[in-house]
N, C-alpha and C positions, 0 to 999 in steps of 0.2 A: 607387548602385543596382546597378551592374554587379558591385561587390564582393560585395554581398549575394546576388545571383543565383549568382555563382561559388561562394560558400560553401555555398549550398543544393545546388547541383549536385554539388559535391565530397562533401558529406555523403551525398546520395542514392546516389552511385556507390560510396562506401565501404561503406554499409550493404548495397547490392546484392551486392557482392563477399563481404562477411562472411556473408550469408545463403547464398550459393552454397557457401561453405566449410563452414558449419555443416551444411548438408543433404547434403554429400558424405560425412559420417561416419554410422555406423549409429545408429539411434534408441537413446536412453538411454546412449550411449557417453560417456566422459569428455570426449573431444574436442568432441563436439557440445554438451555442457552448457557447456563453457568458451567456445565460440564464441557460444552464445546469450547467456551472461552478458556477453560483450564487447559484443554488440549492444545489450543493455538499458542497459549503462553509457553507451554512446555516445549513445543516444537521450535518456537522462536528462540527461546533461551538455549536450547541445545545447539543451535547453529548448524544443524545437519541438513536443513532444507537447501536446495540449490540456490546459489547466490552468484550474481554477476553485476558488473557496473554499467549495463546498458541503460539508455534513457527511458526505455519502456518497461524496465524491470518492475517498478512499483505498481504499474497498472496491471501487469500480468500477475503479480503476487496478489493484488486485491481480488482479481477474478478467481484466483486459485482458492482463496479463503471462502469466497461466496460459494464456489463449487463444492468445497469441503462441507460447509454447513448444510447444503441442500442434498448432498448425495452420500454422506458417510453412513446414514442409516437406511435400511431397506423399509420403505413405507410408500404410501400412495402419493405423498408430496414430492417424492424423488423425481428429479427432472430429467434423468437419463435412464437408459436401460442397463447401465453398468455401475451400480453402486459399489461401494468399497466392500471387498471380500477379504477378511483377515486371513483366510487360508492361503491366499496368493502372495502375501507379502506384508510388509509393515505399512503403516499409514504414511510415513515419510516417503517411501518408495512410490506409493500410489500418487501422492501429491507432486513429487518430483516429475513424474511422467506428464501430468497435466500441465504443470508450470512450464516445462520445456516446450510443450505444444503451443501454449499461448505465446511464449517468447518468439517462437518461430513465426506465428501468425503476425505479430507486431513487426517483426523484422521484414517479412514479405511486404507488409503494408507500407513500411517506411521506404523500401526500395522502389515501390510503385509510385510513391509521391515525392521522391527525393529532389525532383526538379521543380516542384511547386513552391512558390514563395507566398506565404500567407501573412498579410499585415495584421498585427494584433488589434482588435477593436478597442476603442476607448470607452470606458464605463465609469460613471461618476462614483459608484460605490466600491470600485475595485482598489483596495489598498495596495495590492501587489503591483498594479499598473502605476500607481502613484510613486512607488519606490523606484520603478524603472524610469519614469518620466521626470521625476523631480531632481534632475541633475542641473545644478546652477550654471556650470560652465557650458559653453556651446559644445555639443558632442563631436568628438573626433571619431575616426574609424574604430578605434579600440574601445570607446565608451559610448557608442551609439546604443539606442534602446534594444535593438536586436541582439547585439553582442552581449549587453548586460543580461538580457533574458536568457541567452544560451549559457552564459557563465553561471547564472543563478540555478538553472536547471541541473547543470553538471554538479554543482555543490549539493543540491538536494538529493540527487541520486547517489552520489558517492558517500554522503554523510560520513566524512572521514573519522569523526570521533564517536559515531554511533548514537549521538545525542537525539537526533530527530526520530529515529526508529524506536527509541525507548519511550517516547511520549505518545500516548494514545488515549482516546476517550474511555472513561471508566467502564470496565467490563466489556470493552470492544477493542481488543488488541489488533483487529483487522482494520481499524480506522486510525491511522497514525498521522503524525505531522507531515511526513513526506508525501503521503497520498493526498492530503488536503491541499498542501502548498502547490503541488503539481497541477491539481485540478483548478486552483484559483489563479494560476499564472496564465497569461494570455496564450491562446484564446480561452477565457475562463469558463468553467462550468457553473451554471446558476446554482445557488444554494438549495432551491427547491428540488432540483434534479439530484443533487447529492443526498438530500434527505430521503428521497424515494429510492435511490440506488442502494443505500445502506440501511434502509428501514429505520430511520431516526426521526425524532420529533423535529419540527422545522427549525427551532432555535438552538438545538444541541451543537451541531457542527459549526455554525458561525460563531457562537459564543466560545467554544473550545478553541477555534482558530484564532480569534482575537486575543484570547487569554494566554495560550500556550505557543502557538505557531508563529503568529505575526511578530512578537518580540524577538524571536530567534532569527526570523527573516530580516528584521531591521538591523540586528547586530551584525549579521553577515554583510548587509549593504553598507554599513558604516565602516567596517573593517576594509572593505574593498574600495572605499572612497566614493560610493555611489550616493551616499547621504552624508550631510554634515553632522 
């Protein structure tokens, strides 16, 4: 028990020091971004942040990392009146509270729209839609596009072997394969919107997706029998 407490105390102290170092650098500077990325990696590696297998978890997590980067330091670019205060608790406790609020928001939204049926749009450049629609045999109830889409989303969110979560854009651990795959599944988010949301160059996310995420998505589709 004491070893566990010591580990948690050491992690909390390490994060506190990293936050102080990050906030000592100017906003938007390379050094601050590097320190913030280091903090995110350490939190992800620790496994201490709240986790659950709900379909909207990755979206809530992405919002949490954005909130963290914008509000961890007290400065004029802070977007809320409640920046992180190390005297009130650890960074992880602070992020847990925000993450759970976002999860509650998504859950409430899902309940409000649970009776709505949205047909996924067809897009020529959507490789994810091609995976869903390129089933050679006539679809039965169990392998219809909507069922395949639902099963694919469940696989991405569950990430049973943890492989997808471990793959992210260099120095951007907040932009992982699960986040990009979920955004590109129907109804897909345009790449230009993703670039703006994550403050990325236009070609970074699509290139990373084609190189790292899409092959894993194809492997899953083949194992499930959705692709030959």
